[in-house]
C-alpha positions in Angstrom: 86.2 52.9 108.2 89.0 52.7 111.0 87.9 52.3 114.4 90.2 54.3 116.6 90.5 55.8 120.0 90.5 59.5 120.5 93.5 61.5 119.6 93.5 63.2 122.8 93.9 59.9 124.6 96.7 58.9 122.0 98.5 62.1 122.7 98.1 61.9 126.4 99.6 58.5 126.6 102.4 59.5 124.3 103.2 62.5 126.6 102.9 60.6 129.8 105.2 58.0 128.6 107.9 60.4 127.5 107.8 62.1 130.9 106.6 59.1 133.0 104.6 61.9 135.0 100.8 62.5 134.5 101.6 66.0 136.1 104.3 66.9 133.6 102.1 65.4 130.6 99.2 67.8 132.1 101.6 70.9 132.0 103.1 70.1 128.5 99.6 69.5 126.8 98.0 72.5 129.2 95.5 70.6 130.6 94.7 69.3 134.1 96.1 66.3 135.6 92.7 64.8 136.0 92.2 65.2 132.1 95.6 63.2 131.6 94.2 60.5 134.0 90.7 60.1 132.3 92.4 59.9 128.8 94.7 57.2 129.8 91.8 55.3 131.4 89.6 55.5 128.4 92.4 54.4 126.1 93.1 51.5 128.7 89.3 50.5 128.5 89.5 50.5 124.8 92.7 48.1 124.7 91.5 46.2 127.4 94.7 46.2 129.3 96.8 48.8 131.7 99.2 50.8 130.1 100.8 52.0 133.2 101.6 50.5 136.5 101.2 53.2 139.0 103.8 53.3 142.1 104.2 55.8 144.5 105.5 59.2 142.8 106.3 57.1 139.5 105.1 55.5 136.6 106.1 52.2 134.8 105.0 51.5 131.4 103.6 48.0 131.0 104.6 45.6 128.0 101.3 46.8 126.3 102.6 50.2 126.7 106.1 49.8 125.4 104.5 47.9 122.4 102.1 50.6 121.5 104.6 53.7 122.1 106.8 53.4 119.2 104.2 52.8 116.8 102.5 55.9 118.4 105.6 58.0 118.3 106.4 57.2 114.7 102.9 58.2 113.6 103.1 61.4 115.5 106.3 62.2 113.8 105.1 61.3 110.5 102.0 63.6 111.0 104.2 66.5 112.1 106.3 66.1 109.1 103.7 66.1 106.7 101.9 69.0 108.4 105.4 70.8 108.5 105.9 70.0 104.5 102.4 71.8 104.1 103.1 74.6 105.8 106.4 75.3 104.1 105.0 74.5 100.7 105.9 77.8 98.6 102.3 77.9 96.8 100.8 78.3 100.3 102.3 81.8 101.0 101.9 83.0 97.3 98.9 85.2 96.7 98.0 85.4 92.9 95.9 88.5 92.2 94.8 89.8 89.1 94.0 93.6 88.8 93.2 96.2 85.9 96.3 98.1 85.1 95.1 101.4 86.4 93.5 100.0 89.4 96.7 98.2 90.2 99.2 100.9 89.7 97.4 103.8 91.2 95.2 102.4 93.8 96.6 99.2 95.2 100.0 99.5 94.7 100.2 102.5 97.2 98.4 100.5 100.0 100.3 97.1 99.8 102.9 98.3 101.9 100.7 98.0 104.9 99.5 94.8 103.9 103.0 93.5 103.8 103.9 94.9 107.1 101.0 93.0 108.4 101.8 89.8 106.9 105.7 89.8 106.1 105.8 86.2 105.1 103.4 86.5 102.3 104.3 86.7 98.6 102.2 88.6 96.2 102.3 88.1 92.4 100.1 90.7 90.5 99.1 90.2 87.0 96.8 92.4 84.4 94.9 89.7 82.5 91.5 90.1 80.6 88.7 87.5 80.7 86.6 85.6 83.3 88.5 84.5 86.5 87.2 81.1 86.1 88.5 80.7 82.3 90.8 77.7 81.8 93.9 80.0 81.2 93.4 81.9 84.6 94.2 80.4 88.3 94.7 83.6 90.1 93.4 83.6 93.7 91.4 86.5 93.2 90.9 89.7 91.1 90.4 93.1 91.5 87.6 94.3 88.9 85.7 97.6 87.6 82.2 96.3 86.7 78.5 96.7 87.7 77.5 93.5 89.2 79.0 90.5 91.1 80.8 87.9 89.2 78.7 84.9 88.6 79.7 81.7 90.1 82.3 83.3 92.4 82.6 85.3 95.7 82.4 88.9 95.1 82.7 91.9 97.5 81.9 95.4 96.6 84.7 97.8 97.6 83.7 101.2 96.3 81.9 103.1 93.8 83.4 105.2 90.9 83.4 109.1 91.5 84.4 111.6 88.7 85.7 114.9 89.0 87.0 117.6 86.4 90.6 118.1 86.8 93.4 120.0 85.2 97.0 120.3 85.4 98.7 122.6 88.1 101.1 123.9 85.1 97.8 125.3 83.6 95.6 126.2 86.5 96.5 127.9 90.0 93.2 126.8 91.3 89.4 126.1 90.7 87.5 128.7 88.6 86.0 131.5 90.4 82.4 130.8 89.0 80.5 129.4 86.4 81.6 131.8 83.5 85.1 131.0 84.3 84.3 127.3 84.3 82.7 127.6 80.9 85.8 129.5 79.5 87.8 126.7 80.7 86.0 124.0 78.9 85.8 126.0 75.8 89.7 126.9 75.7 91.2 123.6 76.5 91.3 120.1 74.8 89.3 117.4 76.4 90.8 114.2 77.3 88.7 111.0 76.6 89.1 107.4 77.8 88.6 104.6 75.1 87.1 101.1 75.7 88.2 99.2 72.5 86.7 101.4 70.1 84.2 103.5 71.9 84.7 106.2 74.3 83.4 106.1 77.8 80.6 108.3 79.0 82.3 110.1 81.6 82.2 113.6 80.3 78.4 113.5 79.1 77.6 112.2 82.7 79.6 114.9 84.3 78.3 117.6 82.2 74.7 116.6 82.9 75.5 116.6 86.8 76.9 119.9 86.6 74.0 121.2 84.3 76.2 122.5 81.9 74.9 122.7 78.2 78.3 123.4 76.2 79.6 122.5 73.0 81.6 119.3 73.4 85.4 119.7 73.1 85.5 122.7 71.1 89.3 122.9 71.0 89.7 119.3 70.1 90.2 116.1 72.0 92.8 113.4 72.8 91.8 109.6 73.3 93.7 107.1 75.5 93.0 103.4 75.9 93.5 103.4 79.9 92.7 106.1 82.5 96.5 106.0 83.8 97.3 107.4 80.1 94.6 110.0 80.6 95.8 110.9 84.0 99.4 111.2 82.7 98.3 113.4 80.0 96.4 115.7 82.2 99.5 116.3 84.6 101.4 117.1 81.6 98.8 119.8 80.6 97.7 118.2 77.2 94.2 119.0 78.2 91.5 118.5 80.8 90.1 115.4 82.2 87.1 113.9 83.9 88.7 110.9 86.2 87.8 108.8 88.7 89.1 110.6 92.0 90.1 107.1 93.9 92.6 106.8 90.9 94.1 110.4 91.2 94.6 110.8 95.2 98.3 111.3 95.0 98.1 113.8 92.1 95.4 115.7 94.2 97.2 115.8 97.2 100.4 116.9 95.8 99.0 119.4 93.8 99.9 118.0 90.4 96.2 118.1 89.4 93.8 120.9 90.4 89.9 119.9 90.9 88.3 122.5 88.8 84.7 122.0 90.0 83.1 120.9 93.3 80.9 118.5 91.0 81.4 114.7 91.7 79.5 112.1 89.7 79.0 108.7 91.2 78.4 106.1 88.2 76.8 102.9 88.6 80.0 100.8 88.3 82.4 100.2 90.9 85.3 98.2 92.1 85.1 94.5 93.0 87.1 91.9 94.8 86.4 88.5 93.4 87.7 85.2 95.0 87.7 81.7 93.4 85.6 79.6 95.5 88.4 76.8 95.7 90.7 79.2 97.6 88.5 81.3 99.6 89.0 79.6 103.1 92.9 79.6 102.5 95.0 81.7 105.0 96.5 83.8 102.3 93.2 84.7 100.6 91.4 85.3 104.0 94.1 87.8 105.0 94.0 89.6 102.0 90.2 89.8 101.7 89.9 90.8 105.3 92.5 93.4 105.0 91.2 94.8 101.9 87.4 95.0 103.2 88.3 96.4 106.7 90.9 99.2 105.6 89.8 100.2 102.2 86.4 99.4 101.2 84.2 102.4 101.1 80.8 101.1 100.2 78.5 101.9 97.5 78.3 105.7 97.9 78.6 108.3 100.7 75.6 110.3 99.0 77.8 113.3 97.9 77.9 112.6 94.4 75.3 112.2 91.6 74.6 109.0 90.0 74.7 108.9 86.4 75.1 106.3 83.5 78.5 105.5 82.7 80.1 102.5 81.0 81.5 99.8 83.1 84.5 99.0 80.8 88.0 100.2 81.6 
């Protein structure tokens, strides 16, 4: 183990040697003149020899000080160069993020402008992969995931719970139905749009109907199936049918009037959206900046109590 004096003492000596003034050294290092004097004295005690001859209003470096100074300057230059190289490494300014396609396109992308404005030097790479974050072929810093529980072996932060609403195209509907009979007529006269998870339908329709207390025939006019929620939303906007969709993913369509919410019933499912971070990068500046921004500005918690909990498959 190396036996070395403190870095503060070495830095004080180097700055005092450069300026030949304890006062100027103290100003440059943002400490008091007394602190510089103490650090120099500690270093001289460690070496067993004086480093400065103190004359009236001036300093003179001793032979021992002149011997130490170039080695110390070279060491500090080398440290500074290495630190600058690490800071300038492109990999340190690249945030790699994996996100489910619908979540990335409809929820994350509209919010990234704010994050980039806060961190303009950070580059972002977003991918859409499937599988565990810790798999041998996965090396993203973090991921935005739809699921029911934290990621085993990682750091997971819950962002928001899914909330399902019944919607239809503004091409077909001027507004929500006037009463339950009109709502039943809509359900009977329009195709139902379904989300598939591999080879099975997600149970969002069943959960919504149960919460709405509507005992109706399922999709009497037929149905259309799609592999992603994004496709279901596009189909609903195009007027191909009515859908039960997560309102977090249709904020823009509802705000612009492209989609009409056909009922006040909103159903909170057991699943939601999570931020997972690989443990080995969670303390990097890029990941901390992204995590802090996401949680502070966009996490909405498990539920605000307005919806109804119902069993819905967590797949997307």
